[in-house]
C-alpha positions as CSV (number, residue, x, y, z in Angstrom):
1,M,-32.0,-0.6,-14.5
2,R,-30.6,1.0,-10.9
3,S,-31.8,0.8,-7.1
4,T,-33.2,3.3,-5.0
5,A,-31.5,1.8,-1.7
6,R,-33.5,2.9,1.5
7,H,-30.6,4.9,3.2
8,V,-29.8,4.4,6.7
9,A,-32.6,7.0,9.0
10,A,-31.9,10.8,8.6
11,V,-30.9,11.4,12.8
12,V,-28.3,8.6,12.0
13,A,-27.1,11.1,8.8
14,A,-27.4,13.8,10.7
15,A,-24.6,12.5,13.5
16,L,-22.3,12.1,10.6
17,V,-22.6,15.4,9.5
18,A,-21.7,16.3,13.4
19,A,-19.3,13.9,13.4
20,L,-17.6,15.0,10.5
21,A,-17.6,18.6,11.3
22,G,-14.3,19.1,13.6
23,C,-11.9,16.8,11.0
24,A,-9.2,19.0,10.3
25,S,-8.7,19.9,6.6
26,I,-6.4,22.1,4.1
27,P,-7.6,25.0,1.8
28,S,-9.7,25.2,-0.6
29,S,-8.6,27.5,-2.5
30,G,-6.1,28.8,-3.2
31,T,-6.2,32.2,-1.9
32,V,-4.6,34.5,1.1
33,N,-6.9,34.2,4.4
34,P,-6.4,34.7,7.8
35,G,-7.8,32.2,10.2
36,V,-6.9,28.8,12.0
37,A,-7.3,25.3,11.2
38,R,-9.7,23.9,13.9
39,P,-8.4,20.8,15.2
40,A,-9.0,17.4,14.4
41,E,-12.3,15.1,17.1
42,Q,-12.8,11.6,17.2
43,P,-16.1,10.7,15.2
44,V,-19.1,9.9,17.8
45,D,-20.1,6.2,18.2
46,L,-23.4,5.2,16.5
47,D,-25.5,2.7,16.7
48,V,-26.9,2.4,13.5
49,L,-30.4,0.4,13.0
50,V,-31.5,-1.2,9.6
51,R,-34.3,-3.0,8.9
52,K,-35.1,-6.9,8.9
53,P,-36.2,-8.6,5.8
54,Q,-40.1,-8.1,5.6
55,G,-43.2,-10.3,3.9
56,G,-43.6,-10.5,0.3
57,E,-40.3,-9.0,-0.8
58,T,-38.7,-8.8,-4.4
59,Q,-35.8,-10.3,-4.5
60,Q,-34.6,-6.6,-5.3
61,Q,-35.7,-5.5,-2.3
62,I,-33.6,-8.3,-0.6
63,L,-30.6,-7.7,-2.1
64,D,-30.9,-4.1,-1.1
65,G,-32.2,-4.8,2.1
66,F,-28.8,-7.6,2.8
67,I,-26.4,-4.9,1.6
68,E,-28.1,-2.1,4.1
69,A,-27.5,-4.8,6.6
70,A,-24.3,-4.1,6.5
71,A,-24.2,-1.1,8.1
72,S,-24.9,-2.8,11.4
73,P,-22.1,-5.6,12.8
74,R,-23.7,-6.3,15.7
75,G,-23.9,-10.2,16.6
76,N,-21.4,-11.1,13.7
77,Y,-24.2,-8.9,11.3
78,E,-27.3,-11.1,12.9
79,I,-29.8,-9.0,10.7
80,A,-27.6,-9.6,7.2
81,R,-27.7,-12.9,8.2
82,E,-31.5,-12.8,7.8
83,Y,-31.5,-11.9,4.7
84,L,-29.5,-15.3,3.3
85,T,-31.0,-19.0,3.8
86,P,-30.7,-21.1,6.6
87,A,-27.9,-23.0,5.1
88,F,-25.9,-19.9,3.3
89,A,-26.2,-17.9,6.9
90,G,-23.8,-20.5,8.5
91,E,-21.5,-20.1,5.5
92,W,-21.4,-16.3,4.7
93,A,-17.5,-14.8,5.4
94,S,-18.4,-11.5,6.8
95,D,-15.2,-11.0,8.0
96,A,-13.0,-11.9,4.6
97,G,-13.3,-8.4,3.5
98,T,-15.2,-5.3,2.1
99,I,-15.8,-3.1,-0.7
100,I,-16.0,0.4,-0.6
101,D,-17.6,2.0,-2.8
102,V,-20.5,5.5,-3.9
103,L,-23.6,4.8,-3.7
104,A,-24.6,5.9,-7.4
105,D,-22.7,4.6,-9.2
106,R,-24.0,0.8,-8.5
107,S,-26.0,-0.9,-11.3
108,F,-28.2,-3.9,-10.7
109,S,-28.8,-6.2,-13.3
110,Q,-31.2,-9.1,-13.0
111,L,-29.8,-13.1,-14.4
112,G,-31.9,-15.3,-15.2
113,E,-35.0,-15.8,-13.1
114,N,-33.0,-16.2,-9.9
115,A,-29.7,-13.7,-9.7
116,I,-28.7,-10.5,-9.3
117,R,-25.6,-9.3,-10.4
118,V,-23.7,-5.8,-9.2
119,Q,-21.9,-3.6,-10.8
120,T,-19.4,-0.9,-8.8
121,V,-16.3,0.7,-9.2
122,P,-15.0,0.1,-5.6
123,S,-12.6,3.3,-4.0
124,G,-10.9,1.6,-1.6
125,T,-11.4,-1.7,0.3
126,L,-10.9,-3.1,4.2
127,A,-8.5,-6.5,4.1
128,P,-10.0,-9.1,6.3
129,N,-7.4,-7.7,9.2
130,G,-8.9,-4.3,8.9
131,Q,-6.2,-2.9,5.9
132,Y,-7.6,0.3,4.1
133,L,-6.5,-0.2,0.7
134,E,-7.0,2.3,-2.3
135,A,-8.0,1.0,-5.0
136,A,-5.6,-0.3,-7.7
137,T,-8.0,0.4,-10.6
138,T,-11.2,2.1,-11.9
139,A,-12.7,-1.2,-13.8
140,P,-15.5,-2.0,-12.5
141,V,-16.2,-5.0,-10.0
142,Q,-18.6,-8.0,-11.1
143,L,-20.6,-9.6,-7.7
144,E,-23.2,-11.7,-8.0
145,Y,-26.5,-13.1,-6.1
146,G,-28.6,-16.1,-6.7
147,F,-31.8,-17.0,-4.7
148,E,-34.2,-19.5,-3.6
149,Q,-37.7,-19.3,-1.8
150,V,-37.8,-20.4,2.2
151,D,-40.9,-20.9,3.2
152,G,-42.4,-18.4,0.3
153,E,-40.2,-16.0,0.9
154,W,-37.2,-14.7,-1.4
155,R,-33.8,-15.4,0.2
156,I,-30.0,-15.3,-1.1
157,S,-28.8,-18.9,-1.5
158,R,-25.4,-17.3,-2.7
159,A,-23.3,-14.2,-2.4
160,P,-19.5,-13.4,-2.2
161,E,-17.6,-13.4,0.4
162,G,-17.1,-9.8,3.0
163,L,-19.2,-6.8,2.5
164,L,-20.2,-4.1,-0.1
165,I,-20.7,-0.9,1.4
166,D,-20.6,3.0,0.3
167,E,-19.0,5.6,1.2
168,T,-20.6,7.6,3.2
169,T,-22.2,4.3,5.6
170,F,-18.4,3.0,5.8
171,Q,-17.4,6.3,8.1
172,L,-20.6,5.6,10.1
173,V,-19.8,2.2,10.8
174,Y,-16.5,1.6,10.7
175,R,-13.3,3.7,13.1
176,E,-10.2,4.2,12.3
177,Y,-7.8,2.4,14.8
178,T,-4.1,2.9,15.0
179,L,-2.1,-0.2,16.8
180,A,1.3,0.6,17.6
181,F,4.5,-1.2,16.6
182,F,8.8,-0.1,17.1
183,D,11.2,0.3,15.4
184,P,13.9,-2.5,16.0
185,Q,15.9,-0.7,18.6
186,F,12.2,0.4,20.3
187,R,13.1,4.0,20.0
188,F,9.6,4.7,17.8
189,V,6.3,4.0,17.9
190,V,5.5,3.3,14.7
191,P,1.5,3.7,13.9
192,D,-0.1,1.1,11.6
193,V,-4.1,2.2,10.9
194,R,-6.7,0.1,10.6
195,W,-10.2,0.0,10.6
196,F,-13.3,-2.1,12.5
197,A,-16.6,-2.2,12.8
198,G,-18.6,-2.7,15.9
199,R,-17.5,-0.5,18.7
200,E,-18.9,-3.4,21.6
201,S,-15.5,-5.6,19.9
202,A,-13.4,-3.0,19.0
203,Q,-11.4,-4.3,22.1
204,T,-10.9,-7.7,20.8
205,S,-10.6,-6.5,17.3
206,I,-7.1,-4.2,18.4
207,V,-5.7,-6.9,19.9
208,R,-5.8,-10.0,18.0
209,A,-4.6,-7.3,14.8
210,L,-1.5,-7.4,17.4
211,L,-1.0,-10.4,17.7
212,A,-0.9,-11.6,13.5
213,G,1.1,-8.5,13.5
214,P,1.8,-5.9,11.2
215,A,0.4,-5.4,7.5
216,E,2.4,-7.5,5.5
217,W,3.9,-4.0,3.7
218,L,5.2,-2.5,7.1
219,A,6.3,-5.5,8.4
220,P,9.5,-5.6,7.8
221,G,11.0,-3.1,9.1
222,V,9.2,-3.0,12.3
223,V,8.9,-5.1,15.5
224,S,6.1,-6.3,18.0
225,A,6.7,-6.5,22.0
226,I,4.5,-9.2,21.5
227,P,6.1,-12.9,21.0
228,D,4.9,-14.3,17.7
229,D,3.4,-18.0,19.6
230,V,1.6,-15.8,22.0
231,T,-2.6,-16.3,22.4
232,L,-5.6,-14.3,23.4
233,D,-6.4,-16.3,26.0
234,P,-9.9,-16.3,26.4
235,A,-10.1,-15.0,23.1
236,T,-12.4,-11.7,23.5
237,V,-11.1,-8.8,25.7
238,P,-13.9,-7.1,28.0
239,V,-13.7,-3.6,30.0
240,N,-14.9,-3.2,33.2
241,D,-14.5,0.4,34.6
242,G,-12.7,1.0,31.7
243,V,-10.6,-1.5,32.2
244,A,-8.9,-3.1,29.1
245,E,-8.9,-7.2,30.4
246,V,-5.8,-8.7,27.8
247,S,-5.0,-12.4,28.7
248,F,-2.4,-13.7,27.1
249,A,-1.2,-17.5,26.6
250,G,1.8,-19.1,25.7
251,V,5.6,-19.4,26.4
252,A,7.0,-18.2,29.5
253,F,7.2,-14.6,30.3
254,D,10.0,-13.6,32.4
255,N,12.0,-10.8,30.7
256,L,10.6,-7.5,32.8
257,L,11.2,-5.4,29.8
258,T,9.6,-7.0,27.6
259,L,6.6,-7.4,28.9
260,Q,7.1,-3.5,29.9
261,R,7.2,-3.1,25.6
262,M,3.9,-5.4,25.5
263,Q,2.1,-3.0,28.3
264,Y,3.8,0.2,26.4
265,Q,2.4,-1.6,23.4
266,L,-1.3,-2.6,24.4
267,E,-1.9,0.6,26.1
268,Q,-1.0,3.1,23.1
269,S,-2.8,0.6,20.8
270,L,-6.3,0.4,22.6
271,A,-5.7,4.5,23.3
272,G,-8.5,4.7,20.1
273,V,-11.5,2.9,22.1
274,R,-13.4,5.3,24.0
275,N,-14.3,3.2,27.1
276,V,-10.5,2.2,27.8
277,R,-8.9,4.4,30.3
278,T,-5.9,1.6,30.9
279,V,-5.0,-1.6,30.8
280,Q,-4.8,-4.8,32.5
281,L,-2.5,-7.5,31.4
282,S,-2.2,-11.3,32.7
283,L,-0.3,-13.8,31.6
284,N,-0.4,-17.5,31.6
285,G,-3.5,-17.0,34.3
286,T,-1.6,-14.2,36.8
287,T,-2.2,-10.9,36.9
288,Q,1.0,-9.1,36.2
289,Q,1.8,-5.5,38.2
290,V,3.9,-4.2,35.1
291,P,6.2,-0.9,36.1
292,D,6.3,1.7,33.5
293,L,8.8,1.9,31.5
294,A,12.1,3.6,32.4
295,A,12.6,5.8,28.8
296,E,9.6,5.2,26.6
297,P,9.9,4.7,22.7
298,E,8.6,8.0,21.3
299,R,5.5,8.1,19.7
300,T,5.9,11.6,17.9
301,Q,9.8,13.1,16.6
302,R,9.4,16.4,16.5
303,I,11.2,19.3,14.3
304,D,12.5,22.6,15.2
305,P,9.2,24.6,13.9
306,R,9.9,27.0,11.8
307,A,11.1,26.7,8.3
308,L,14.5,25.8,6.8
309,V,15.4,27.3,3.5
310,Y,18.0,29.1,1.1
311,D,17.4,32.1,-0.5
312,G,20.2,32.2,-2.9
313,E,22.8,33.6,0.2
314,T,21.8,32.3,3.2
315,F,21.2,28.9,4.2
316,G,19.4,28.7,7.5
317,F,16.4,28.7,9.6
318,L,13.5,31.3,8.6
319,S,11.8,33.1,12.0
320,G,8.8,33.4,12.9
321,S,8.3,36.9,11.3
322,G,9.5,35.8,7.9
323,D,12.3,38.8,8.3
324,E,15.7,36.6,9.5
325,I,17.4,33.4,8.1
326,E,19.6,32.2,11.4
327,P,22.4,30.2,9.6
328,I,23.3,27.1,11.5
329,E,26.4,27.3,12.5
330,G,29.4,24.7,10.9
331,V,26.6,23.9,8.1
332,S,25.4,26.8,6.6
333,E,28.4,28.4,4.7
334,Q,29.3,24.6,3.2
335,V,25.9,24.2,2.0
336,V,26.2,27.4,0.1
337,A,29.2,27.8,-1.2
338,L,28.0,24.9,-3.4
339,E,25.3,26.4,-5.5
340,P,22.5,23.9,-3.7
341,T,19.5,23.4,-5.5
342,G,17.9,21.1,-2.6
343,A,18.9,19.7,0.7
344,A,17.9,18.1,4.2
345,L,18.9,18.4,7.4
346,G,20.0,15.4,9.4
347,P,19.9,14.5,13.0
348,G,21.1,16.5,15.9
349,D,21.3,19.5,13.1
350,D,25.3,18.4,12.5
351,A,25.3,17.5,9.0
352,A,23.5,17.7,5.8
353,A,22.8,15.8,2.0
354,V,23.0,18.8,-0.5
355,R,22.2,18.3,-4.4
356,A,24.5,20.7,-6.4
357,A,24.7,20.6,-10.3
358,D,27.3,17.7,-10.0
359,G,25.8,15.4,-8.2
360,V,24.7,15.4,-4.0
361,W,27.2,16.1,-1.4
362,L,27.5,15.7,2.2
363,V,28.1,18.8,4.6
364,R,29.4,17.7,7.9
365,A,30.1,20.5,10.8
366,D,33.8,21.9,10.2
367,E,34.6,19.4,7.6
368,D,35.4,19.7,3.8
369,P,32.7,18.5,1.9
370,V,32.3,14.9,0.8
371,P,30.9,13.9,-3.1
372,L,28.4,11.1,-2.2
373,D,26.8,10.3,-5.9
374,P,27.5,12.1,-8.9
375,R,24.9,10.6,-11.2
376,D,23.0,13.0,-13.2
377,G,19.8,14.3,-13.3
378,L,19.2,13.7,-9.4
379,V,16.0,14.1,-7.3
380,V,16.4,16.3,-3.8
381,P,18.2,13.4,-1.4
382,A,16.4,12.5,1.9
383,L,18.6,12.0,4.9
384,D,17.4,9.8,7.9
385,V,17.3,9.3,11.5
386,D,20.0,6.7,11.1
387,D,22.2,9.3,9.4
388,V,21.6,7.4,6.1
389,V,21.6,9.9,2.7
390,W,19.2,8.3,0.5
391,S,19.7,9.0,-3.4
392,V,18.3,8.3,-7.0
393,P,17.7,10.2,-10.2
394,A,15.1,11.1,-11.5
395,D,15.1,9.3,-14.5
396,A,15.9,6.2,-13.1
397,P,12.9,4.6,-10.6
398,D,14.8,1.8,-9.6
399,A,18.3,2.9,-9.2
400,L,17.8,4.1,-5.4
401,A,21.1,4.6,-3.6
402,W,22.5,4.4,-0.4
403,F,25.2,6.6,1.5
404,A,26.8,5.9,5.2
405,V,27.9,9.8,6.5
406,D,30.5,8.5,8.1
407,G,31.1,7.2,4.3
408,S,31.4,3.6,6.2
409,A,29.9,1.7,3.5
410,S,27.1,2.7,0.1
411,E,25.5,0.5,-1.8
412,Q,22.1,0.7,-4.5
413,I,19.0,-1.3,-3.7
414,A,16.0,-3.1,-5.0
415,V,13.0,-1.0,-5.0
416,P,9.3,-2.5,-4.7
417,W,8.0,0.1,-7.2
418,S,8.2,0.6,-11.1
419,A,7.4,3.6,-12.6
420,S,8.7,6.3,-15.2
421,R,9.8,8.7,-13.1
422,I,10.4,9.5,-9.5
423,Q,10.2,13.1,-8.3
424,S,10.5,12.8,-4.5
425,I,11.7,10.2,-2.0
426,E,11.4,11.2,2.2
427,L,12.5,9.1,4.9
428,S,9.8,9.2,7.5
429,R,11.3,10.4,11.1
430,D,11.2,6.8,12.9
431,G,13.8,5.8,9.9
432,T,11.5,2.8,9.0
433,R,9.6,3.8,6.1
434,I,10.1,5.9,2.6
435,A,8.1,7.9,0.6
436,A,8.5,8.0,-2.9
437,L,6.6,10.2,-5.5
438,L,6.5,8.7,-9.2
439,A,5.4,9.6,-12.3
440,D,3.6,7.1,-14.2
441,G,1.9,7.8,-17.7
442,G,-0.3,10.6,-16.9
443,R,-1.0,10.0,-13.8
444,T,1.0,10.7,-10.1
445,R,1.3,7.7,-7.5
446,V,2.6,7.7,-4.4
447,V,3.7,4.5,-2.5
448,V,5.4,3.9,0.2
449,A,7.7,1.2,1.4
450,S,9.5,-0.6,4.8
451,V,13.0,0.1,5.2
452,Q,14.8,-3.0,7.0
453,R,18.2,-2.3,8.5
454,D,20.5,-4.0,11.2
455,E,21.5,-3.7,13.9
456,A,24.1,-0.9,12.9
457,G,21.2,1.4,11.0
458,L,22.2,0.7,7.9
459,P,19.4,-0.5,5.4
460,V,19.0,-4.1,4.7
461,A,16.4,-4.2,2.2
462,L,13.5,-2.6,1.4
463,G,10.1,-5.0,2.0
464,P,9.3,-6.6,-1.2
465,V,5.9,-5.2,-1.2
466,A,5.0,-1.4,-1.8
467,L,2.0,0.4,-0.2
468,E,-0.1,1.7,-2.7
469,L,-1.6,5.0,-1.5
470,A,-4.4,7.5,-3.9
471,G,-3.0,9.0,-6.6
472,T,-4.1,11.6,-9.3
473,S,-3.9,12.6,-12.5
474,G,-1.6,14.7,-13.2
475,E,1.8,15.5,-12.6
476,P,4.5,15.2,-9.8
477,L,5.8,18.1,-8.0
478,D,6.6,16.8,-4.4
479,L,6.4,14.8,-1.7
480,A,6.8,15.9,1.8
481,W,5.9,13.8,5.9
482,L,4.0,15.9,8.2
483,D,3.5,13.6,11.2
484,P,3.9,9.9,11.7
485,G,1.6,8.7,9.5
486,T,1.0,11.3,7.4
487,V,2.4,11.7,4.2
488,G,1.6,15.4,1.9
489,V,1.6,15.1,-1.5
490,L,1.8,18.3,-4.3
491,S,1.1,17.9,-7.8
492,A,-0.5,20.3,-10.6
493,S,-2.9,19.7,-13.7
494,G,-4.8,21.5,-16.3
495,S,-7.1,23.2,-13.4
496,G,-4.0,23.7,-11.4
497,A,-2.2,22.7,-8.1
498,R,-3.9,20.0,-5.9
499,I,-2.6,18.8,-2.3
500,G,-3.5,15.2,-0.7
501,L,-2.8,14.4,2.8
502,Q,-2.8,10.9,2.9
503,E,-2.6,8.9,6.3
504,I,-1.4,5.8,5.8
505,G,-4.2,2.8,5.7
506,A,-6.6,6.0,5.4
507,P,-8.6,7.6,2.5
508,D,-7.0,10.6,1.4
509,T,-8.5,14.1,1.6
510,A,-7.8,16.7,-1.5
511,G,-7.6,20.6,-1.4
512,E,-6.2,23.2,-4.0
513,A,-2.6,24.4,-3.2
514,P,-1.7,28.4,-3.6
515,E,-1.0,29.3,-7.3
516,G,1.7,28.1,-9.2
517,A,3.1,25.7,-6.0
518,V,6.1,23.6,-6.5
519,Q,7.0,22.2,-3.1
520,I,5.6,20.8,-0.4
521,D,7.3,20.6,3.7
522,G,5.8,19.8,7.3
523,A,7.0,20.8,10.9
524,N,5.9,18.9,13.8
525,S,1.5,18.3,12.7
526,Q,-0.8,18.6,9.5
527,R,-1.5,22.3,10.0
528,D,2.1,23.1,9.8
529,L,2.0,22.6,6.4
530,R,4.0,25.0,4.2
531,V,4.4,25.4,0.5
532,L,6.9,27.3,-2.1
533,T,5.6,28.7,-5.5
534,I,7.8,29.0,-8.2
535,D,8.0,32.9,-7.8
536,G,9.8,32.2,-4.0
537,D,6.7,33.2,-1.8
538,L,7.1,30.5,0.9
539,A,3.0,29.7,2.0
540,T,1.5,28.5,5.9
541,R,-2.1,27.6,5.7
542,A,-4.4,30.4,7.4
543,G,-7.8,29.3,7.7
544,V,-9.3,28.1,4.3
545,G,-6.6,29.8,2.5
546,W,-3.1,30.4,2.4
547,Q,-0.7,33.2,3.7
548,V,2.7,34.4,2.4
549,Q,5.3,34.0,5.1
550,D,8.8,35.2,3.0
551,R,9.7,35.8,-0.8
552,D,12.4,35.2,-2.6
553,V,13.1,31.4,-1.7
554,R,15.0,29.2,-3.5
555,F,13.4,25.1,-1.7
556,I,12.2,24.6,1.7
557,A,15.4,22.0,3.1
558,T,13.5,18.6,4.8
559,Q,14.8,18.4,8.5
560,Q,14.9,14.9,11.1
561,S,14.4,14.6,14.1
562,G,17.4,14.1,16.9
């Protein structure tokens, strides 16, 4: 049987529509239209009212009410616990994780006289640390709930740990927050997205998450300014007149630079909490007056906003009008001489990794090209912020290799993924993460892994755990980092090309690409998205469609900041 769940009040649904109306989106069709994308806005904070148990309710009604009460995290889900027996109410672990599903896909089955089974297909899950994870499979899960009578009323005596919540309610109740970590040299801020419910306790959840450290997949490639043996004491973070009061206890804090980085990390991580304007840090009971960092780590690594293209004759930056290509002095002529089929430009615009018919080459300004990787069937190479070239054969996804630009080192490196084919790789501009676009049977898969480096910036290993992003059916085409936390994914199926905007740690947003799209590229924001078609048309987003910026382009090259 299927249950008709009682939704939250219509006013809440209307508020959700208003909250989501400002979200940035990608075009939903491939036509060319003028217009400018609306900038993203933060969702409004909402208090969702849920009902308490009523007298004389059936087991199904009690179960419906309990599931719906996941929309109210107040008091550690105090209303949800009213649907439980007194003994089980103290045992139920609401913070053990969350299953996110589609309400219409749930089904309920009575099991004997005192149990109901819920069958649903998760679209995603939240880990206990607030990390969003895409569903690994479309297989349904079974959740069983047991019932007992308490004073003549049905109550739940047995239930799975954690919460079950539908996608719409999830967007109402949970809010996205970006924790700040750093690359090992403290040059860049590295985002780690988490989701927390309960706006009155968000700042406490964020600081506790910082103390627990980065997500498992990200941890090998980043660092925290906060020492490992520090505790939050008291265990909550009060906010008074816009000031979040964070009190740490533990080791002696006698390094000013460490204190400055801790303060900065807290400020960046709490920036998304609406009622927090600044952070007051206390250490071992003493309030600190911490001066600002002399040089703050970069939050966004910017590149030249112009597209870097090759049209068969010239390699360089395309003018805003689309009628001229500006060559890169000392580099462009050498790239063109290799008859390239793909390229990546390094930091400072003084080096490029180039794919040619005979493998991957390194081009440095005013120097002779150097062959790096002679293997057959290579994907377009990546060149990262630490002057490391990455290369892999398309039909050997586990044969990833890196090459130092100065020729000092090279090595094949183990990868935390498996697939039948790899289509594209790209390094985040902070150098801490690598994204890979994979073909696995008839599906497109996207994975992200952390990059562990030595003091010289050379890769040591990839993290042993890869984060699986939203996949899709069809053929993988291309992948690009669009900003510090978002990957754009281009794929194709019988219905046409598709673009997915995948924020790392959040659900993806999908839309249609221009007809014949084969390559995707980003600049300094999601609004700078560019797509190249098989006919050589370079298209940019224009309102709800696409506008051709240039024609007869062979390929777009990626850029690195610096």
